[in-house]
N, C-alpha and C positions, 0 to 999 in steps of 0.2 A: 517465648513467644517474642518475636522481634518487634521493635518499635514501629508504630504505624507510619511515622515520619520517614523512618529509614525505607521502608517497603515503599511508600509513595514515591520517593525520589528515584528508587532504582526501577520501578514501574514506569515512570515517565521518562526516565533516561532512555529505555528500550524503545518506548513509543515512538518518542522524537526521533530516534536513530532511524528506525523503520520507516517514519513518515518522510524523512529526508530521502531515503533510498526509493521510496514509491513515488515520490514527487519527480525525482530524477527519472524513473523508469516511463512515467506519463508524458514528462516532457520530451523525452528522448523518441517514444513511438509517434508523437505529434510531429515533431522536427522531422523525422524520417519520411512520414506519409505527406508532409507538405511539400516535399521534394517530387513527389509523383505528380504526372500530368493531371490536373483537375481544374474545375471551374473556381474562380475566386470566392464564389459563395459556398462551395463545399469546403474550402480551406478555413474560411472564417469559420463556419460551422465547428469544424474541428477545434479551433482554439476556443470558441465559446463554450464548446462541450467541456473542455479540460477546466475551465473556470467553475463550471457548474457543477462538475463532479466534487471538486473540494469546497463547494458552497461559498465561493469567493466572488460570485458576479456582482453583488451590490458594493462590495469595498473597491473592486477593480473599475467599476463604473463611476465612482466618486472621482476617480484620478484620471481615467482615460475615456477618450470617445472612440469607439470601434475596436476592432480585435486585430490589431498589427501584430504578427508573429513576433518581432523583437521586444515589442512593449509588454507582450503577454509573458514571454520569457524572463525579461527582465524583472517584471513583477512577482514571478514564481520563483525566481533564483536568488535575487539579492534586495528585494524591497523589505526594509526593517519594519514597516508598517504593517505587512502581511504576516500574520502569526504562523501561516503554514508555508512560507518561503524555506528554500532549502537553508538559506544563511539563519533564519529565525529558528527553524528546527535544530540545526547543529548547535547554536548558542544555547538553546534550552536543554539540549541533551547533555552540554559540557556543563551548564549550571547545576543540574540535578546530579551529576557524576561528582562534580566539586563538593557538593553539600554532604555526600556520603564517601568521602575518599578513604576513611577508615574502614569501610565496609568492602571496599573494592581492592582486588588485586593491584599492585602498582602498574602492571602492564594494561590492565583494562582502563584504569584513569589515564595513563600516558596516551593510549590510543585514542580516546575522547579528545583529550586537550590538544595533541598534534592535529587532528583532524580540524579543530576549530581554528588554531593558528594558521595551518596550512590553506584553509577556505579562505581566509582574510587575505593573504599574500597572494593567491591565485586571482581573486577578484581583482584586487588592485592592480596587478600586472595585466590584466585584460586577457587572461587564459581563455574565460568562459565565451567572449565575444569572438576569439581567434578560432575556436574550435568547441562548439557546444557539444558535439557527441563525445569528444574526449572528456570533457568536463563531468557529463552524466556518468559516463563510465567510472571515472574516479570517484564519485560521490557513493556510487553502487560498491565499488570496491572497498571503500572506507566502512561502509555498514558491515559488509562481509566480514571484514577484519574485526571489527568491534565484537560481532556476534561469535566469531571464532575464538577470539582471546578470552572472552567471558567463559565460553564452553570449556576451553583448555586449560583455564587457570583457577576458575571460582570454585569454592568448596559448594558442593551441591546442597545447600541447605536452604532455609526460607527466602534469603536474600536472592539466590539463583533463581528460585521458583517464581517470586515476584517480577524478577527481570524478564523471564521467558514468557510469562503471562502477558505482560505489556507488549512484547514483540508480536505474539500470534493473534491478539485482539486486534491490533493495528494491521496486521496484514490481511486478516479476515474483511475488515473495513474497506481497505483500500483495494483488494482484488474485486470485491463486489462492486465497488464505485467504477472501477475500470471497465469490467465486463457489460455494467449497465449502460454506460455512455456510449461505449463503442458499438454496441448492438442496436442501441436507440437510433445511432446516427444512420445505421444502415438498415433500419427497420423496414422503410418503404420498399426496397427491393429485395427483402430477406430472403423469401423463398420463390421469387417470382422468375419469369423467364428473362434470362440476362444474355445480351449480346456477348460475342467471343471478347470484345474489347472490355466489357464490364466484368466478365469472368477473369480477365488478367489483371484489371485494376484490384478486384476482389481479392486475388490471390496475394498481391503485394499488401493489401490492407490486413487481411488476416494474419499474415506472416509477421507484419510489424507488431500486431497485437501479441501474437504469441512470444515474440522475441522480447517484448517488453516485460514479459514476466519469465523470461529465461525457458520458455516451454517450447521452442520451435523444434529442437532436437527430439524432445521428448514426444511431441506430437507425432513426428516421423516414426518414431521407435514403436509407440503404441498402436498407431492406427495405419501405419504404411499405405497411406492413401493421399489423394488430393485434399487439400484443406476444405472441410465443410464448416459452416457456421455451427451447426447442431453438435457437431464434435468437439468444436473449439469450447463450446458451452459446456459440454459434458465434462471436459478434461479440466477447466478452471473451476467448475463448481462441484462436481461430484467424485471425481478421483481421488481415492485416498492416498494414492502413491505419487501424486503429484504436489512437491514441497509447497507450493504457492496457492493451492486450491482452497476453496472455502471449507471442504471436508477436512484436508489435513491440518488447517489453521485451528478449527473448532475442536479437533481431537487433541492437539496440544494445549488449547485453553482448558478442556475438561481435566486432561490429566495434571496439570500444573495446579488448577483449582483445588484437586483432590489433595495434593501435597501440603497446601496452606490453609485447610478448612478450619473453621472455628465454630463457636457455638451459634452464632447468627447466620451463618452462610448457607444453610441448607436449601433454601429457595433459590439462592443463586446457582448453587450446583444442579438443582433440579432443572431449572431453565436452560442452562448450558447444556446439559445432558439430552434436554428434549430437542434443542435445535441441532446438535450433533446426530440424534436419531433420525430426524427428519432429513437430513443430506445423506445418512447410511442408506435410507430405504427409498429415496426418491429415484425417479426415472426421467432422464432428460426429455424425453418425448411428453410426458405429463407436464412438465415445468413450462415446456414451449406452448402446450396446447392451452394452459391456463393463463399465459402471458409471462415472459422473462422479466419484463420492467417491473410487473406488480410483485412478482416472486422476489425480486433481488431489492425493492423498495421495503419490503416486509422484513426480509433478512437483516437490512441495515438497521431497522427501527429496533429489532431483536438484539443486535450486536451492540448498539448504543446503550439499550436498556441494561445489558449485561456489564458495560463499562460503568455505568451509574452505579449499579448494584455493588461491583466490585469495590467502587470508592467509598460506598456506604458502609460495607462490611469490614473492610480492611485498612483502608486508607485514611489520609487526613481528609475530612470533609471540606467541600468547597474549593478545591484546588482549581 
């Protein structure tokens, strides 16, 4: 059995890498949609929603008044007092990797370390302000690289499974938050009668959301249809073959939990399995009928509880 401290560092290294990527994805979709013609009120609601997804509104409001795009982006990208900023996440990922360098292939450590050095250089040079979109792409690319190097070089032992567990638990959490806040923002006109102008705006809005989870081409391939909100929900929640969906993320959580199980983890596995079964047998029309927001809120509570249980069962308590 590997040391719980090593498992803890690998789990959090992966969670923070994934969180940096997801933050970049959310900022990117907001940045892209903010360029669409819309009222100042709607634009402000988008930036406010982004902070509420990440549960960062109180911290942001301590430092800023109102929701100016550049201030929100600065806070979410490089504010060191924000534990979920991209800079803070990449630092935490690198610190966790450094603590277990002996358990990581050299390439995996080098990738984390280079990302950290490079992000500091880029932020000092003003690359982010010059082209936010390109900066977000870079963050996503470094996360893909980190995952790919881990997958391609790491012995598939417990260290590997804990690192995967961190990635997919974080991904499930982030996809649920993204879907929730974006559907919430559009809820007033969700299935209402929309004008042609509204429909055009909606198309760009939903396209941006799909692109933020690399699902635009997937949507086209699967549905071969105009973009409909209920199908976006189905794709991002229930499709087992969509890599960032809740279903696909939970399936990975369950299979990696299976590989590291111990004497006290039976209840954690049962809960993870039950959550996966609920996703396997759910139907999108039923979810929408009972309320998407309520469904996703409950899902997030269950995922957070899983995270807490995994810490209790395997990792260093009180991380």
